[in-house]
C-alpha positions as CSV (number, residue, x, y, z in Angstrom):
1,M,113.4,80.6,71.4
2,P,110.3,82.9,70.8
3,G,110.4,86.5,72.0
4,P,107.9,88.3,74.1
5,R,104.2,88.1,73.1
6,P,103.2,91.2,71.0
7,S,101.2,93.8,72.7
8,L,97.6,93.7,71.4
9,C,96.2,97.0,70.1
10,T,92.6,97.9,69.7
11,F,92.7,101.0,67.5
12,P,89.9,103.7,67.7
13,D,88.0,104.0,64.4
14,A,89.1,107.6,63.9
15,F,92.8,106.6,64.1
16,V,92.3,103.7,61.6
17,Q,90.5,106.1,59.2
18,E,93.4,108.6,59.6
19,A,95.8,105.8,58.7
20,R,93.7,104.8,55.6
21,D,93.7,108.4,54.4
22,A,97.4,108.9,55.1
23,V,98.6,105.9,53.1
24,R,96.7,107.2,50.1
25,R,98.5,110.6,50.2
26,R,101.7,111.0,48.3
27,T,103.2,113.9,50.3
28,L,104.0,112.1,53.6
29,A,107.4,111.1,54.8
30,L,108.2,107.4,54.3
31,Q,108.5,106.7,58.0
32,T,105.1,108.2,58.6
33,V,103.6,106.0,55.8
34,Q,105.3,102.9,57.3
35,R,103.8,103.6,60.7
36,Y,100.3,104.1,59.3
37,R,100.7,100.9,57.3
38,L,101.6,99.2,60.5
39,V,98.5,100.5,62.1
40,L,96.4,99.1,59.3
41,L,98.2,95.8,59.3
42,L,97.8,95.3,63.1
43,H,94.1,96.4,62.9
44,E,93.5,93.6,60.4
45,D,95.5,91.0,62.3
46,P,96.2,92.0,65.9
47,S,98.0,88.7,66.7
48,L,100.6,89.1,63.9
49,G,104.1,88.7,65.3
50,N,106.6,91.6,65.4
51,E,109.0,89.9,63.0
52,D,106.3,89.2,60.4
53,A,104.9,92.7,60.7
54,S,108.3,94.3,60.4
55,L,108.9,92.5,57.1
56,M,105.6,93.6,55.7
57,V,106.0,97.3,56.4
58,G,109.8,97.8,56.2
59,L,110.6,98.6,59.8
60,S,112.7,96.6,62.2
61,A,111.1,94.2,64.6
62,R,112.3,96.4,67.5
63,Q,110.6,99.4,65.9
64,V,107.4,97.4,65.5
65,Q,107.6,96.4,69.2
66,R,108.0,100.0,70.4
67,W,105.2,101.4,68.3
68,R,102.9,98.5,69.3
69,G,103.7,99.1,73.0
70,R,103.0,102.8,72.6
71,W,99.7,102.2,70.9
72,A,98.7,99.6,73.5
73,R,99.2,102.3,76.2
74,G,96.7,104.5,74.3
75,D,99.1,106.9,72.6
76,W,97.3,107.2,69.2
77,S,99.9,109.0,67.2
78,V,102.7,108.3,64.7
79,D,104.9,111.3,65.6
80,D,108.3,110.8,67.2
81,L,108.5,111.7,70.8
82,P,111.1,114.3,71.9
83,G,114.1,112.6,73.2
84,R,117.8,112.4,73.5
85,G,120.2,113.0,70.7
86,R,121.3,115.9,68.7
87,K,118.5,118.1,67.5
88,A,118.3,119.4,63.9
89,A,119.6,122.9,63.7
90,F,120.9,125.2,61.0
91,S,123.8,127.5,61.6
92,P,123.4,131.1,60.7
93,A,125.2,132.2,57.5
94,R,128.7,133.3,58.2
95,P,129.6,136.8,56.9
96,G,132.1,136.9,54.2
97,L,131.3,133.5,52.6
């Protein structure tokens, strides 16, 4: 049984150019590069299914679905939203160690 139809995204030119520039850099986190690669892939083929796109960029189909939905709503970023879960924190050094 096929899943839901993928959300179609029409990316602004500036966001697509940002993605092109980002995938050429070597100093970005892997997850950021994967997301920008997804932008470029969906820009070239907007009707590509989530499963196929996930295999091409190394994300899960659910992640592709979430990013696609976010971009379809007009949120043109690849940054994580603040959410639930434990936040990264470093404990202060304990005296005497």
